[in-house]
Every structure is written in structure tokens, then in C-alpha cells.
N, C-alpha and C positions, 0 to 999 in steps of 0.2 A: 487230251489223247494220249492210250496206251502205246506208250515210244520204248524201241529197246534202242540202247545204247552201248557200241562197239566201238572201244580205244579213246581208255580213260588218262590221255598224258597232257601236256603242256595246251594243248588248245582244247581237246577233247573234255577236260575234266570241266573248266568252267561253263565251257556249254550245256554239259550235262547238268551240271547244277544251278544254271540259268531255270533252265524246259522244267526241272524239280521245283524251283524258286514260284515260276510262274502256276502251279497249278497242274504241270502235266505227269502223268503215274509214269515211273522209268523202271525197266527191267534192263539190268548193265551187266558187262564184263571183260573186262583188261585183266591179262597175265599175271597181273600185279596184286596179290589179296589187301594190300593197304589202300591203296585209291577207289579201289570197289567198296571194302569198309566204311570210309570218310562218306559216302553217298550214299550207304545202305543206313549210316545214323542220318541221315539228311530223308529217308523214307524211301528210297528206292529198294527195289528189289533185287539179289544175287542170281546170275543165272553160271550156268557151269560153262557155257563153250559158245559160240555164236548161233549155232543150232537151237541151243535151248533158249537165246534168244529167243531167235526167229518158228518155235516153236508156241511162244506166248502172247505176240504183239503181230499186229498188220503192219508197222509199220516200222522197221530196223535203218536205227542210223551210224553209222561208222565216222572216227576220225583215226587216219594211221598211218605212218609214218612213210610207207614205201610201198611203192607198185606189188611186189611182190606180196604185203602183207593185206592190200585192197582185193587182192587176187584169190588169196587163200580164204582169208574171211568170208568173203561174195560165194563162192564157188566151191571151196576144196571140202575133203571129208570133213565133218561134223559143222560145214560152215551152214551160209543163211540160208545157202539153196536145198539146204534138205529139209528145211521149219516145215512143219505140218500148216501154220497158219499165219504166216508171213504172204501181203503181197506185194509189195513194193521194199526198195533197198535203195537210200538214199546215203553216197558216200557223200563226207565233208572234207576229203581227203583231194590231195595233187594228183592227181594219176596219167595226165594228158589224155588227148582225143583216143589215142589206137588204141590203150588200155581199157577205158572207159566204153568206147565200141566193143572189145573183146566180152569182158564184164555183161555188158547188156546181152550180145548175141546166146551167151551161156544161162546169164538167170530166164529170158526169155522161151527157153525150153520147158521150163517149170512153171509160166506164165506169171513171173513175177517182174514186176516194172522198174527198172533202173534208173535213179534219177541221181542224175550229177549236181553236187552243191560245193562247191569250190568256196572256200571263203578265204576271204582277204584282212588284213587288218592287223594282227600278230596278236598274242598272249594280254595286251593290256583291251586290245579289242573284243577279244573273246571274255575277257572279265566284264566289261563295261555295258557289254550285248548292242557294239556299233561297229561290228563286220558288217564289210561288204560279201552278201551272198549271192552267188554267180549257181541261175537254176537252169537245164535245159533236161525234160524228157517230158510227156503223157501230160496238158495243160490240166486236164480231171486231174491228175494224179497232184499235179502240180499244187491245184489250189487247195485240195486234200490236207497238205501238210503246210501251206505256208504260213498260218497262223503260227505254228509252232515255231515255222525259223523267223518268225516278226521278234519274237522271241531272243533270236541269236543275232540281228543286225537286218541292215536295211536291206532286201532283199528284189532282186535284178531278175527279172524274169528273160533268158538268153533267145531260149529257143527249143521248139523238141526234136529236131536233129540231135540224134546221142553222139555226147563228146562236144557241144556246142560251148556249154559253159564250162571247159577244160581247156580248149582254144583259149578264151577270153580272160581265165588267169595264169594261163600262164601267158600273156600278153602284159597283164599287169604285172606280175614277177619279173618279166625280164625288163621292163621299166624300174623295178624296185632294185632291182641286180646290178643295173648303169647306174641308178641315181648313187650310189654307197662308196662304187669303188673310182664313177668321174668325180663326186666330189671329195673323196679320197686321194684325188691326184693333183686335183686344184690347190687341195690345201696346203699339202705337202709343198709342192710349188711354192706356195706366200711363206712358208715356215721358213724355208731353204733360204728365201730372198731377206730373211728377217722379222718380215710381216709377226704378229699376234695371230693363233690361231680363233680365240674366242671373239679376236675384233671383226677377223674375217668370216668367220659365220653369221655376227648380227650382222655384218654389211651384206653376205650372200641373202640373208632371210629377209634384206629389205629391198634388196634389187629384183632382179629377172632372173640370179641365177638359183633363187629358193626352190627348195626339193625336198622330198619328204624324209631325205638323210641329213639335209642342211638341218630340217626342221627341229626333225626328235631325234635320230640315233645320232648325231654326232653332240646335241649338249645334251643328254642323257647318257651316254654310253662310251664315245670316241674319246671328246674333253676331259670328262673326269677321269679316264682310259679305265672303266671297270667292267666296257667288253661284255654287257649283262644283257642286251635287248629283249632279248627271250627265243629266238629262234638259229637254231642250228647251222652251222657253215653247210652241210651234209645235208641238209633238207633245199638250203639257197642253189647248192650245185646241181643238187635231183630237179628239180625245177627251172633250172639255164638248160641242162643239157634237156630235158623235154622242148623247152620252147624250142633251141636249135635244132633238135631233132622234127618238130613240125614243119618249121619256117624250110629245114630240108628238100621235106614230104613235099609241101607245098611250089616248092621249084624258086624260092625265092633267095635274093639277096642280100647278102648276111654279115656286109664290112663291118658293122657298128656289133652286132651279137657275135661276130663270130671273135673280135678283140675281148668284148666282158667275158664271153667262154676261157679263152684262153687265160684272164689274169684269175677267173675261181678258179680255175683246176689249179693256181698256182699255189692259190690262199688253203685250199683244204690240203695241198703237196706240205705246204709250210707249219699250218695251225691246226692241221687236223679235223674230221668231220663233227665231232663234239665240239669244236668250237663256236663260239658266239660268231654270226654270220658279220657283226663289228670289227673284227680282228681282222679286217680284210684290210682292213689301211694297212697294219705291219709290215709286208712284204714289201710294200712300196713305199713307208718309211726305212726299212733295210736296203733299201736300193738306193736311197737318196742321203742316207746316212745323217736321218733326222728321227725328231722324235714331239710329236703332235699333241700337247696338250701335258696336263699335271705337274709336277712340279720343276721335272727336265726338260719342259718342252725349249724345242733351239735344236742347234746342231748337237747330233750322238756324243754325248763324251763331254758336253758343255755343262 
């Protein structure tokens, strides 16, 4: 396929690279020339704006960091909505169902189909093509792009209702956000009591407490204290806030979600939006007076 790809960040770049490697012809745009140049060297064609991308291809994909960026790229001045050739806009970003419905309505006025396609699996999944790809939109358009999405990861068709895939993604990321802070509290408890955090993680992963944080994040980024898993705290907080907003809109009880939301607001206040989300353990450690992992694991100052 001829595909447009907008947004070549930590997730977008490897997804776009895999599409090129699979034989698709890409027209790419990003505000950073250096990442565009890397894909041009692999055979992509550079565009000068989202509109320029949409002037050249029928299918435009986007992987963007914020709701504002998705809205601007899709429907703003010089955006995809002004393209001459585009027929469908595939948003791989996480924007929440309300924003997806808004973008869907605006694009529909120009006979452009909005396809929600948020992904989960992190940078490693994007590199390997093992992402969970959630899709909602017209079935016929989904069938048209499915072969391309198969290059990115395992594809799940959620339904035709606009925003459905976004709701699925928020449910997934709420669980991921909960896992990292809950595991942090559990391991901090153990370290405060004198347990070895590495042994704790081994036991948890062999038992019923195993989760994505204990399985992946702690061994790779928390225990070594590298805090480099590849997903920013700001993005996780965005997703948690969107999940809370969706739950509130649906009139749900949110006792656990509210507590998780408060913890993540503390993390972003203490560690900053650009920190890796595995740094979520740091405020919990600080309150407890312990350090988990590394050479100084145990009571702080010991």
C-alpha cells in the first residue's frame, strides 16, 4: 500500500520502519527533520505537512503524543482534513473516546473515515512488531488496512462504533498503570521489612501476584535503577486521566481508579513528565525511607 505516516517518535518511528521493511511505500512527516531523513534513507518520501501527506495517499496513519496534536494534525490548518487524496485517517495515538468521536465528526464532513487504532506494548513491541493493535471503524475500511496493521502487531477489531478502540486502550493502560504502582508499594513494603527485592520479584513472578510490572518493568528498569523502559510519565498520566474521565462519564464507581490517579499525580509532580514511568516507585520509596534495587537497596542511608 501507499501509506502516509505522521509522527515519528519512540513508537511511530519503529512502526513506520517496519511498514517500509514489509514493502509498503511510505510518505512521512514529522517536525524533526533528522527522523524523517532516517526513513527517507530507507526508501520513504518526505512530506512538508500533514496536508501534503494527505495530498499523496489514501490512507494516513498517525502516532502522536497528545490530544491536541491529534486534533491539529487531523483537522487543523494544513492538516489531513485539507488533503486532496486522503480517504481514511488511522489514529494510532491514545486520545480517549470523546476526542476520537470529535475527530470522527469533523473528518466525516469531508468524507474522510476516522479509524481509531491505538496500540499497546511499548517501544519494544513497536520494534518487534508485537503490539496489541485495537481497531474501531467501518469494517470495510478495516479490511482495507488490516494487512498493513498486521505488520505492526496482533490486530483486534473492537467494533464499528467511533471511539470503541480508545475505550479498550484506556482499560488496558489503566491496568498497566495500576500494576506498576501496586507492585512498587508491595516491593517497598518488603524492602522496609528487610526482604531482598530481587528475590521478591522472583517469588511474585512464580506466584499469583505476577503482572506486567513484576515480569517486565522491575527486572529491566526498576531493580537496576536505570528507569529507562521507554514510556514517559507524562504519557501514562495522560492515559490515566483519560480513563478516569471516561469512567466518570459512564457513572462508574472508581475507588481503585481514583487512588491510582492520585498516585500518578504525585509521580508527575515529583519526577516530571519527561521521566520514565518506571520512576513511579521513587515517591513511594521516599515516603518509606528505602531504596529498591541497585547497590544501595534497603533502608535509605544504609
